[in-house]
Residue frames as qw, qx, qy, qz and C-alpha x, y, z in Angstrom:
[[0.426, 0.808, 0.108, -0.393, 86.66, 118.54, 114.09],
 [0.734, 0.107, 0.455, 0.492, 88.11, 117.68, 110.71],
 [0.054, -0.552, 0.229, 0.800, 89.73, 120.18, 108.43],
 [0.667, 0.629, 0.385, -0.105, 88.04, 120.84, 105.13],
 [0.501, -0.148, 0.451, 0.723, 90.32, 120.93, 102.13],
 [0.301, 0.564, -0.080, -0.765, 89.76, 123.66, 99.56],
 [0.830, 0.433, 0.321, -0.140, 88.15, 122.40, 96.36],
 [0.560, -0.154, 0.539, 0.609, 90.51, 121.31, 93.61],
 [0.296, 0.579, -0.151, -0.744, 90.41, 123.74, 90.70],
 [0.857, 0.427, 0.222, -0.184, 89.00, 122.31, 87.47],
 [0.667, -0.231, 0.514, 0.488, 91.63, 120.58, 85.35],
 [0.367, 0.692, -0.223, -0.580, 90.44, 121.72, 81.91],
 [0.929, 0.322, 0.148, -0.102, 90.35, 119.56, 78.80],
 [0.524, 0.722, -0.425, 0.150, 93.86, 120.38, 77.55],
 [0.189, -0.567, 0.722, -0.349, 95.44, 119.42, 80.86],
 [0.823, -0.042, 0.463, -0.327, 93.21, 116.36, 81.08],
 [0.854, 0.506, -0.114, -0.048, 94.29, 115.21, 77.61],
 [0.275, 0.699, -0.606, 0.261, 97.94, 115.70, 78.52],
 [0.480, -0.407, 0.665, -0.403, 97.41, 113.71, 81.71],
 [0.896, 0.115, 0.358, -0.237, 95.64, 110.75, 80.09],
 [0.742, 0.625, -0.244, 0.018, 98.01, 110.64, 77.12],
 [0.001, 0.699, -0.672, 0.244, 100.93, 110.30, 79.52],
 [0.708, -0.241, 0.590, -0.304, 99.61, 106.88, 80.54],
 [0.832, 0.236, 0.489, 0.117, 100.15, 105.17, 77.17],
 [0.267, -0.349, 0.509, 0.740, 102.04, 105.50, 73.88],
 [0.588, 0.645, 0.186, -0.451, 100.16, 106.93, 70.91],
 [0.645, 0.043, 0.598, 0.473, 100.96, 105.86, 67.35],
 [0.130, 0.500, -0.285, -0.808, 101.54, 107.79, 64.15],
 [0.746, 0.426, -0.008, -0.512, 99.75, 107.18, 60.87],
 [0.526, 0.495, -0.679, -0.134, 102.49, 105.08, 59.26],
 [0.058, -0.229, 0.907, -0.347, 102.85, 102.89, 62.37],
 [0.615, 0.196, 0.487, -0.589, 99.07, 102.38, 62.51],
 [0.717, 0.485, -0.284, -0.413, 99.02, 101.42, 58.85],
 [0.366, 0.427, -0.826, 0.046, 101.85, 98.91, 59.25],
 [0.278, -0.093, 0.821, -0.490, 100.21, 97.44, 62.37],
 [0.702, 0.290, 0.233, -0.608, 96.95, 97.01, 60.45],
 [0.597, 0.468, -0.573, -0.311, 98.69, 94.84, 57.86],
 [0.213, 0.208, -0.931, 0.212, 99.52, 92.15, 60.40],
 [0.579, -0.465, -0.631, -0.227, 97.29, 90.16, 62.70],
 [0.530, -0.399, -0.554, 0.502, 96.38, 91.09, 66.24],
 [0.086, -0.247, -0.129, 0.956, 95.71, 94.82, 65.67],
 [0.145, 0.678, 0.711, 0.118, 92.29, 96.29, 65.19],
 [0.073, 0.075, 0.074, 0.992, 91.81, 99.77, 63.75],
 [0.022, -0.641, -0.749, 0.165, 88.58, 101.29, 65.08],
 [0.076, 0.296, 0.233, 0.923, 87.08, 104.35, 63.43],
 [0.101, -0.534, -0.703, 0.458, 84.87, 106.27, 65.89],
 [0.044, 0.096, -0.170, -0.980, 84.07, 109.22, 63.60],
 [0.486, 0.432, 0.540, -0.535, 80.43, 110.03, 63.11],
 [0.638, 0.427, 0.621, 0.158, 78.67, 109.16, 59.87],
 [0.331, 0.933, 0.092, -0.104, 78.80, 112.59, 58.26],
 [0.159, -0.789, 0.539, 0.247, 82.61, 112.65, 58.49],
 [0.573, -0.083, 0.785, 0.219, 82.90, 109.13, 57.10],
 [0.558, 0.670, 0.487, 0.043, 80.65, 110.08, 54.19],
 [0.166, 0.968, -0.109, -0.153, 82.58, 113.28, 53.55],
 [0.080, -0.787, 0.601, 0.114, 86.13, 111.98, 53.88],
 [0.732, 0.288, -0.601, -0.143, 85.94, 108.24, 53.27],
 [0.887, -0.426, 0.113, -0.139, 87.04, 105.19, 55.21],
 [0.083, -0.626, 0.775, 0.037, 90.25, 103.46, 56.17],
 [0.771, 0.136, -0.551, -0.290, 90.20, 100.01, 54.51],
 [0.628, -0.022, -0.741, 0.237, 89.83, 97.26, 57.10],
 [0.043, -0.164, 0.515, -0.841, 88.96, 99.60, 59.97],
 [0.191, -0.502, -0.842, 0.055, 86.01, 98.59, 62.07],
 [0.134, -0.433, -0.080, -0.888, 83.48, 101.42, 62.32],
 [0.414, -0.544, -0.693, 0.229, 82.05, 101.83, 65.81],
 [0.043, -0.773, -0.069, -0.630, 80.66, 105.21, 66.71],
 [0.141, 0.400, -0.592, 0.685, 81.96, 106.62, 69.96],
 [0.571, -0.310, 0.272, -0.710, 78.76, 106.17, 71.95],
 [0.965, -0.034, -0.085, -0.244, 78.89, 102.38, 71.41],
 [0.410, 0.634, -0.636, 0.162, 82.63, 101.80, 71.74],
 [0.245, -0.399, 0.781, -0.413, 82.87, 100.25, 75.20],
 [0.802, 0.085, 0.398, -0.436, 79.86, 97.98, 74.63],
 [0.837, 0.501, -0.158, -0.155, 81.24, 96.69, 71.35],
 [0.491, 0.600, -0.585, 0.236, 84.87, 96.16, 72.40],
 [0.484, -0.491, 0.594, -0.414, 84.51, 94.74, 75.92],
 [0.360, 0.215, -0.893, -0.162, 85.53, 91.07, 75.55],
 [0.010, 0.175, 0.896, -0.408, 83.20, 90.23, 78.45],
 [0.358, 0.256, 0.154, -0.885, 80.28, 92.25, 77.10],
 [0.536, 0.355, 0.756, -0.123, 77.08, 90.77, 75.76],
 [0.486, 0.827, 0.194, -0.204, 77.05, 93.29, 72.87],
 [0.332, -0.614, 0.518, 0.495, 80.64, 92.87, 71.73],
 [0.653, 0.599, -0.320, -0.336, 81.68, 92.53, 68.12],
 [0.996, 0.030, -0.042, 0.080, 83.25, 89.20, 67.10],
 [0.561, 0.590, -0.326, 0.480, 86.69, 90.86, 66.79],
 [0.237, -0.669, 0.405, -0.576, 86.65, 91.73, 70.51],
 [0.901, -0.155, -0.391, -0.106, 87.53, 88.30, 71.78],
 [0.781, -0.153, -0.332, 0.507, 90.46, 89.08, 74.04],
 [0.301, -0.932, -0.044, 0.200, 91.81, 91.66, 76.46],
 [0.605, -0.365, 0.390, 0.590, 95.17, 91.19, 74.69],
 [0.509, 0.662, 0.435, 0.336, 93.88, 92.69, 71.45],
 [0.297, -0.273, 0.063, 0.913, 95.79, 95.75, 70.28],
 [0.218, 0.801, 0.555, 0.052, 93.27, 98.44, 69.39],
 [0.268, -0.085, 0.107, 0.954, 94.10, 101.70, 67.63],
 [0.150, 0.758, 0.578, -0.261, 91.21, 104.15, 68.01],
 [0.284, 0.118, 0.350, 0.885, 90.80, 106.73, 65.25],
 [0.148, 0.783, 0.462, -0.389, 88.71, 109.89, 65.47],
 [0.489, 0.843, 0.168, 0.148, 88.84, 112.83, 63.09],
 [0.264, 0.845, -0.293, 0.359, 91.80, 114.75, 64.57],
 [0.626, 0.148, -0.635, 0.428, 93.11, 112.69, 67.50],
 [0.198, -0.383, 0.411, -0.803, 91.35, 114.22, 70.50],
 [0.805, -0.193, 0.089, -0.554, 88.24, 112.13, 71.21],
 [0.873, 0.181, -0.454, 0.014, 90.25, 109.01, 70.41],
 [0.253, 0.391, -0.665, 0.584, 92.61, 109.71, 73.32],
 [0.498, -0.231, 0.429, -0.717, 89.73, 109.80, 75.78],
 [0.906, 0.079, -0.160, -0.383, 88.26, 106.68, 74.16],
 [0.657, 0.331, -0.641, 0.218, 91.54, 104.75, 74.45],
 [0.021, -0.307, 0.677, -0.668, 91.78, 105.51, 78.16],
 [0.728, -0.094, 0.187, -0.652, 88.17, 104.42, 78.61],
 [0.885, 0.191, -0.400, -0.143, 89.07, 101.09, 77.00],
 [0.317, 0.392, -0.728, 0.465, 91.96, 100.75, 79.46],
 [0.433, -0.252, 0.510, -0.699, 89.45, 100.77, 82.32],
 [0.909, 0.080, -0.004, -0.409, 87.80, 97.71, 80.71],
 [0.783, -0.334, 0.501, 0.160, 91.13, 95.88, 80.79],
 [0.754, 0.580, 0.175, 0.255, 92.06, 96.59, 77.17],
 [0.468, -0.746, 0.151, 0.448, 95.51, 97.84, 78.21],
 [0.522, -0.047, 0.519, 0.675, 96.92, 97.68, 74.66],
 [0.271, 0.837, 0.459, 0.127, 94.42, 100.25, 73.38],
 [0.339, -0.345, 0.104, 0.869, 95.96, 103.39, 71.95],
 [0.410, 0.810, 0.350, -0.232, 95.01, 106.06, 69.47],
 [0.635, 0.408, 0.282, 0.592, 96.21, 107.62, 66.25],
 [0.249, -0.528, -0.059, 0.810, 98.00, 110.94, 66.65],
 [0.119, 0.286, -0.335, -0.890, 96.24, 113.45, 64.44],
 [0.619, 0.321, 0.563, -0.443, 93.40, 111.01, 63.77],
 [0.693, 0.499, 0.508, 0.116, 91.92, 110.32, 60.37],
 [0.288, 0.953, -0.058, -0.080, 93.23, 113.63, 59.06],
 [0.279, -0.696, 0.631, 0.199, 96.83, 112.52, 59.77],
 [0.672, 0.094, 0.721, 0.141, 96.16, 109.21, 57.97],
 [0.541, 0.773, 0.330, 0.025, 94.79, 111.10, 54.98],
 [0.063, 0.950, -0.276, -0.130, 97.67, 113.63, 54.97],
 [0.463, -0.482, 0.713, 0.211, 100.18, 110.75, 54.98],
 [0.490, 0.413, -0.541, -0.544, 98.65, 109.51, 51.72],
 [0.232, -0.095, 0.958, -0.138, 97.63, 106.17, 53.22],
 [0.111, -0.239, -0.847, -0.462, 94.86, 104.07, 51.62],
 [0.357, 0.229, 0.404, -0.811, 91.26, 105.30, 51.74],
 [0.067, 0.336, 0.858, 0.382, 88.01, 104.13, 50.27],
 [0.306, -0.271, -0.152, -0.900, 84.84, 106.07, 49.60],
 [0.298, 0.102, 0.765, -0.561, 82.08, 105.57, 52.13],
 [0.017, 0.392, 0.850, 0.351, 78.93, 103.93, 50.83],
 [0.266, -0.298, -0.091, -0.912, 76.05, 106.33, 50.52],
 [0.277, 0.066, 0.776, -0.562, 73.50, 105.81, 53.29],
 [0.064, -0.358, -0.855, -0.369, 70.32, 104.03, 52.29],
 [0.271, 0.109, 0.255, -0.922, 67.26, 106.27, 52.40],
 [0.363, 0.364, 0.847, -0.138, 63.76, 104.81, 52.32]]
């Protein structure tokens, strides 16, 4: 007869975030900006359209909404973007405030994109640091 272990209590999102963030180094807004000026780093904005329209865009950032992220950035994937050509690519994921981007970065790690990280404080930290922004184009309506 085998002993049954008691169920593990739920971790909770705050503890989960702390746990996943301990597996990589996050970057601040200034560091993300400086990394974006060189080659080999891809800024990826995963905010949804309404936030991009409201707050603007980070120049040069690739916009990939969260629900498509893994398909677009997997270097082995059939639906990848041209920029996703290597597992060695450094990716900085940007959400609105730096929460969803942490979970997204860890998801990219499971695809072998071990250099993926995220922006502490997200887009709002970028904006607060006074870094470059552009207005989002208005969506086309038929």
